[in-house]
C-alpha positions in Angstrom: 51.8 138.0 119.6 50.7 134.4 118.9 50.6 135.1 115.3 53.9 136.7 115.1 55.3 133.7 116.9 53.7 131.2 114.4 54.9 133.5 111.7 58.8 133.2 113.0 58.4 129.6 113.4 57.1 129.2 109.6 60.0 131.6 108.4 62.6 129.4 110.4 61.1 126.1 109.0 61.1 127.3 105.6 64.8 128.9 105.7 65.8 125.3 107.2 64.3 123.2 104.8 65.4 125.5 101.7 68.9 124.8 102.5 70.3 121.2 102.7 74.2 122.2 103.0 76.4 121.8 105.9 74.9 123.7 109.1 77.2 126.9 110.0 78.4 126.5 113.7 77.9 130.0 115.0 79.8 129.2 118.1 82.6 129.1 116.0 82.0 132.4 114.2 83.2 136.0 115.0 81.1 138.5 113.8 83.1 141.8 113.3 82.4 145.0 111.4 84.3 145.5 108.5 83.4 149.0 107.8 84.0 152.3 109.9 80.4 153.4 109.4 77.4 152.4 107.3 74.7 154.4 105.5 72.1 155.6 107.9 69.6 156.2 104.9 67.7 153.4 103.7 67.4 152.7 100.0 64.9 155.1 98.2 62.8 153.1 95.5 60.7 156.1 94.7 61.0 156.9 90.9 62.4 153.5 90.0 60.8 151.2 87.8 61.0 148.2 89.7 57.9 147.1 91.8 57.5 144.3 94.2 55.3 142.4 91.5 58.4 142.5 89.3 60.4 140.5 91.7 57.7 138.0 92.6 57.4 137.5 88.6 61.2 136.8 88.6 61.2 134.5 91.7 58.1 132.6 90.0 59.9 132.1 86.7 63.0 130.9 88.4 61.2 129.0 91.2 57.7 127.8 90.4 59.0 124.1 89.6 60.6 123.9 93.1 58.6 126.1 95.5 54.9 126.5 96.4 52.9 129.8 96.0 53.2 130.5 99.6 57.0 129.9 99.4 57.5 132.0 96.4 55.5 134.9 98.3 58.0 134.5 101.1 60.9 134.9 98.9 59.4 137.6 97.3 58.9 139.3 100.8 62.4 138.6 101.8 64.0 140.0 98.9 61.7 143.2 99.0 62.7 143.6 102.6 66.3 143.6 101.6 65.6 146.3 99.3 63.8 148.7 101.4 65.5 148.1 104.6 68.9 146.1 104.7 69.5 146.8 108.2 66.2 145.1 109.4 66.9 142.4 107.0 70.4 141.7 108.5 68.8 141.6 111.8 65.7 139.3 110.6 67.6 137.0 108.3 71.2 136.8 109.4 71.4 133.0 108.3 70.9 134.5 104.7 73.8 136.9 105.0 76.2 134.1 106.6 75.4 131.4 104.1 75.7 133.5 101.0 79.4 134.8 102.2 81.7 132.4 100.4 83.9 132.8 103.4 81.2 131.6 106.0 83.1 128.3 106.7 86.6 129.2 105.9 89.0 129.9 109.1 91.8 132.7 108.7 95.3 132.3 109.6 94.6 132.2 113.3 91.9 129.5 112.9 89.0 131.6 113.1 85.7 132.2 110.9 85.3 136.0 110.9 82.4 137.6 109.2 80.6 140.6 108.5 77.3 141.0 110.8 75.7 143.2 108.5 76.0 141.8 105.3 73.5 143.4 103.3 73.7 146.6 105.1 77.4 146.6 104.1 76.5 145.9 100.4 74.2 148.9 100.5 76.7 151.3 102.0 79.2 150.3 99.4 76.8 150.3 96.4 76.8 153.2 94.0 73.0 153.8 94.1 70.0 151.8 94.4 69.9 149.6 91.3 73.4 148.2 91.9 72.5 147.4 95.5 69.1 145.9 94.3 71.1 143.5 92.0 73.6 142.4 94.5 70.7 141.7 97.1 68.5 139.8 94.7 71.4 137.8 93.8 72.3 136.7 97.2 68.9 136.2 98.4 67.9 133.9 95.5 71.4 132.1 95.7 70.3 131.1 99.3 67.2 129.4 97.5 69.4 127.9 94.8 67.9 130.0 92.2 70.7 132.1 91.3 74.5 132.1 91.8 77.5 133.9 91.6 80.8 132.4 90.2 84.2 134.4 89.6 85.6 131.5 87.9 84.8 128.3 86.2 85.4 126.2 89.2 83.0 128.3 91.4 80.4 127.9 88.4 80.8 124.4 88.6 80.2 124.2 92.2 77.1 126.2 91.8 75.8 124.3 89.2 76.0 121.1 91.4 73.7 122.6 94.1 71.3 125.1 91.9 67.9 123.2 91.8 67.4 123.3 88.1 71.0 121.7 87.3 72.0 119.7 90.2 70.8 116.5 88.7 73.3 116.9 85.7 76.7 115.5 85.6 78.5 118.2 84.0 82.4 117.7 83.5 85.0 119.4 85.9 86.3 122.7 85.0 89.7 123.0 83.4 92.4 125.5 83.6 91.4 127.0 80.2 87.6 127.5 81.3 86.2 130.9 82.4 82.9 131.4 84.1 81.2 132.3 80.6 82.9 129.5 78.6 82.1 126.8 81.3 78.4 128.2 81.4 78.3 128.1 77.4 79.4 124.4 77.9 76.8 123.5 80.5 74.0 125.0 78.4 74.9 122.1 75.7 73.5 119.8 78.1 70.8 121.9 79.7 69.2 122.9 76.4 68.4 119.3 75.7 65.6 119.5 78.5 64.6 123.0 77.7 66.8 124.8 79.9 69.2 127.7 79.5 71.8 129.5 81.8 71.9 133.4 81.6 74.7 135.3 82.9 74.9 139.1 83.8 76.9 141.1 81.3 80.3 141.7 82.4 79.5 140.2 85.8 79.5 136.8 87.5 75.9 136.3 88.6 73.9 133.7 86.7 70.6 132.1 86.7 69.1 129.0 85.1 65.4 129.2 83.6 63.3 127.4 81.0 64.3 128.5 77.4 60.6 129.4 76.9 60.9 131.9 79.9 64.1 133.2 79.0 63.3 136.6 77.2 60.6 137.4 79.8 63.2 137.1 82.7 65.9 139.0 80.8 63.0 141.8 80.4 62.3 142.0 84.2 66.1 141.9 85.1 66.4 144.9 82.7 63.7 146.9 85.3 66.8 147.1 87.5 69.3 148.1 84.7 70.5 144.6 85.0 71.5 143.0 81.7 71.7 139.4 81.1 72.5 137.4 78.2 73.1 133.8 77.2 76.8 132.9 77.4 
């Protein structure tokens, strides 16, 4: 029991220090199920190419400049738990589900913040199979640790670049009306590449990551194991 308590303390401490933005006011949040029912079965990873060591490689390539080996292992463990048991992940790491919801601090017309209590289970329920779910789950967990981001437009891409660990030190111009996510990241790469960095984006999607140019091909190869295609904008 003592070891379990110490583990939880370590996890909570790491979650807190890894996220420096405004804290959610849980007293102001109403959790409400958005789905009539959720999938009862867990994701079945048997027969898939992706292994836990592949996830650790991804986390290492994206985060080794910012996180210790122990922290990289913990992030990997968190991602893997989200893969194999979304329901349990939501229970243990609700904070990640809340913080990676773009509406976590936005009030509705009634002045209330209403969020899905089972963020990852909802994604799994709506996903068309395991690979699409794993893609979304990985993106959400790594966005919590500021290693990935999702941006549906250039303005969101600008906001993400201001907080992601590799890019937050750069002064990148504001997004304009003529910018799209892809074109804006293409512009950002002009500055990032001067320091040996590059942004890569999921083909036909809005998920992106920043990595060292020398590690780009290996990272793209690892994403492909999950049927996830990344390209340079």
